[in-house]
Structure formats: C-alpha cells, structure tokens
N, C-alpha and C positions, 0 to 999 in steps of 0.2 A: 386431501391426500397426506399433507405434512403431518396433521394430527394422528393419522393412522400409522404412519410410519414410526412417529415417536412412540405411540402406544405399543406397536408391535416389537420394536427392538428395545424399548425401555429407556428411550433417551429422556433426559431431563431437559435438554434444549436441543435445538436443531444443530447438528454437527456440521463443521466447515462454513460456518457463518461468517459475516463480516462484522458483527456487532460485538466483538469482544473487548473486554477491559485490557488496557496495556499489560497488566500483570498476567494476563491469560494467553498472551502471544507466545508462539513457539520460538525458542531461542536458538536457531540454527546459526551457522557461522556468519553467513552474509548479512543476516538481520543484526546480530551483535555488532559487527564490525561497522555498519552503516550508522546504527544508533549511537555508537561510541564517537564516530567521527563527526556526526551532527552535533552531538553535545559539545565535543571539544570546540567546534567553530562558534556555538553560541557563547560558551564561557569565555572565549578569547576574542569576541567580537570580530570575527573573521569572515572571509567569503569562502564558501564551500560549495562543491559541485558533487552531487550524487546521482549517478546514472545507472541504468539497468534496462533490460528488455521489458516489454509489456508484461506485466503480471509478476515481476521479480520481487515485489515487496517494498518498493521505495516508499510509498505513502504510509504503509503500514510501519516501516522502521522510523519514519518521521513521527508518526503518531506516538510510538513507544518513547522516543527521546523527548518530544514536547510535553508529554504528559508528567514528566518528573520535574518540570520546571516549576520555580516558586514564583506565582503571579505578583507577588509584591516586589519582585526584582526584574521580572522579565514581561514584555508586552509582545505577543505573537500576532503578526500581521499575515494572514495566509491568502495568497492570490491563486485560486485553483484554475483560472482560465487567463492565460496571458494574451489570447487573442484580442482581448479588449484594448490591447496597446498600452503604451507608457501612460497615456491620460488615465486609463482605467486603473493602473497601479497607482499613480499619484493620488487619484480620488480615494483609493481603498486606504492607502496610508493616513490621509488627512482624516476621513470619517473614522477610521479605527482609532485614532487618537483624539477623537472628540472635537474635530474642526468641521467647518462648513467649506467644501471645495470651491475655490474661485473659478470663473468662467474661462479666463484666458489661459491658454496652455502654459506659456512662459511663467505666468504669476503663479500657476498651480504647482509647477515643478519646484519653484522656490518655497512655495508654502509647504510642500511635503518635506523638503529638506529641513526648513525650520522646525517642522512639528516633531521630526525624529530627533533633532538636537535638543529641543525643549523636554522631550520625554525623559532625556537622560539627565539634563542640566537642572531642570526644575522639579521632576518627579523621582528622580533616581532609580528610574527603570531603564532596562537595556531593551530596545526594540529587535525584534528578531523577524526580518523580512523574508518570508518564504514564497518562492515562485515555483509551482508545480507545472509540469508539462513545459518546461524551460526551452525545450528543443524547438517549440514553435516561435520563439522569439527571433527576430531578424537581427542582422548586424547592428543597425542603428539602435534597436532597443537595448541589446546587450551592452552597447557602449553608453548608452544613457544610464543604465544601472551603475556602470563604473562610475560615471560622473556624479551620481547620487551619493556614493559612498566617499567622495572627497570631502574633507572637513579640516578646518584648521591648518591650511596650507598643505593638504595632502599628508599630514603627519599622523594622523589618527583617524579611525573609523568608529564613531560612537555606537554602531549596532552592528548586528550580524545579518548576513545575507545567505540564504541557502537556495541554490538552483537545483531543482529536481526534474530529471528529464530522461529521455531515451539516449542510447549510446551516440547518436548523431551530434549531441550537444558537445561532447568532448572533442570530437572531431572539428567542429566549427570553431571551438576555442583556439585551435591551433593556426587559424588563418592569420596572416599578417596584420589585417585591420583590427584584429581583437587582441593584439599582442599586449597591449596595455592592460586590458582586463585579465588575461591569462597570468600575467606576472603578479597580479594581486591575490590570485586564488591560493588559499593556505592549503587546502585539502580537496583532492579529486579522487573520487572512489567509485569504481564500477563494480556493481553487485553481481557476483556470480550466482549460477543456479544452484539448487540443492544437489549434494550427492545421493546416491542411491540409498545409502544408510540414513541420511538426513530425511530423504522423503519417507522412508517407513517410520522414522521417529515422528515426523510430523503428523502423519495419519494417525499413529497410536496416541499422540497428545491431543488431537482433537476429539477422537473418540472417547478418550478419558474424561475431558471436561464436559462432554455430553452425556456422561453417565455409564459408559461402557468400559469395562476393563479388559474384556477379551477382544481379540481381533475379529472382525467381520469378513476378512479377505484373507486368502492363502498368501504364502510367501511369493509365489509365482504371480499372483494377481497384482500384489503390490509391486512387483518388478515391472509388471506391464503398465501400471499406473505411472511409474517413474518414466519409463521410456516414452509413453505417449505424451506425457506432460512436459518432459525435458527437464524435469526438476523445477519448473516454475510454480511457485506456491498458488497463484490464482488458478492455473490449469489444474493443479492436483485438487483444489477445492472443487472445482466444477465436475471433475470426473468422480472423485470420491463421494460428493454429495448425491450424484445420480445413481450410485451403486445400490444403496438400500431401497430407493424408489423402484428401481427396475426389478429387484429381486422380489419386492412386495406385489408389484403389479403382475408379475408372471404368476406368483403363488395364487392371487385372487382370480386371474383368468383361468387358470388350471381348475380351481375350485368351482367356479362357475360352469365350466364345460362338464365337470363331473356330475353337477347338480341338475344340469339340463339334459343329461343323457338318459334316456328311458331305462326303468329298473331292468327289463327283461335283457336289454343290450349289455348293461353292466354284468348281469348274471352270467350271460352268454361268454362274455369275455373272461369272466372269472373261471367258468368250466373249461374253456379251452386253455387257459393258462395253467390250470390244475392238471389237465391232461398231458400237456406238453412238457410239464416239468419233471425232470429226471428224478 
C-alpha cells in the first residue's frame, strides 16, 4: 500500500515519517526554543529540564540539538528508559565511556562519577547525560542524579544533564524533598503545542520534502487536523499520514465496484442518468 500511495501521489519518500535528518525537521517555535535551550545547557555544562505532552516533539528537539555537537568535544550518553533505575543509568554511563561496570551498586556509582570526570580531565570531552521519560524517576533517583553532579566540593559540574519528560516532572521538582535539585536546574522549559498556522506550515513542510509542492488537503481539512491533533506534532503526523492512504483506498474500492458491476447495469444507470438530467 505504501508503494502505491507513493506512486499515485508522486511522493519521493513517505511523508510525515520519523526518519528525518535533523536539517529536515520543521522549525516551529517550540522546537526552536527547546533545541536552543538544550544547546545552551550542553555548552554551559548545566542541568536542564524540558517537558511537554506526549507527542509534543521533545525527543525530536533533542535530536536536532545533539546532531550539531562536535564529537571531538562532546560525548552523549542517552538513557531512553529510566525504569532500569539508577544502577541501569550508572551502567550506561560506565559502558558508554569504555569501562566495565562493577557489581556492587555503591562501587558502580563511584565508578560512574569517576568516569564522567575522567572524560573531561583526560580526554577533553564534555559528557552529556540525557535521561528520556524522566517523569518516571522517583524522588530517590532524582536526588541521586543531583549527587552525581556534585564535583570538586560542589563548585563545578563537569558535564551536562538533560531531563526530558512529561509535565508531571516539573511539578515533582517543586516538592520540598527535591529542593536541592530544583535549585541547581539552570533551564526549565515546557514545550507548547503548535498554533493553527504552525500546523498548516508543518503539513506543507512535510509534503514538500516528500516531493509535493501543492497541498493535498483544503484549508478546512487542515484546520480540522489541527483541532483533532491539538497541535501535537506526533498526532499531526498520524492523522496527515493516514489521509492519502484513505483517499487512495476509497478510490480503489470505487474502481473495483465499477469493474465488478455488470455492463448492462452500468448502461441502465447511464440511460437513467441521461433521461433525468435536465
């Protein structure tokens, strides 16, 4: 079906896909703001929090910001699943930096901290620790991340930490037990959804990079997509991706019905239509 859709509409690639290069991402306001703040945190070795609803484009903005980093100066350590706990994060840090994780949890925590410091002191690269879905972290794990950033008598942090998650993460940061971590956060950004105009531009952008310069939907249809998706990029992708498939499927079903209708029935309908046409 995908090949038929591409052939029928003249797409050079599947529109609204997730496999876009960073340079091909749509630059709506919330994406630009999130990517800029992430870049600032990385360059200033700070702790940053980026939150947004499911499908708001948090990971896409992260992808755009990280893609521009010089691998000779930065080492990105990405943890997509915080449910593995702090041991899982320590393990990821140590293995990403070329070490073999120790068995004892206390020794592993110290090993992870030492590996981060060595990446800066010995190799001259700034580690960037990214924890996606950070709203799944509990209070103890969030505080452990704060402890991980303590370095040189708490005067400096030799690496950047990015906590990416849903809006509940920001609310939890305000709890008294996490006050110490909240005070260390340099940037906290809540990604808004796209406006109606941005949704229209987003759809046009994705069709353009797929090889179509003309719109496939009316302005009213685009407004309906925005209303239904609430301006969330992932929801826009899902809805807009389904539109050409449904149109082509209806066209093919109509064609099959016509081909399977006996000729004399079609002729009868044609004669009736001709007689009743004023």
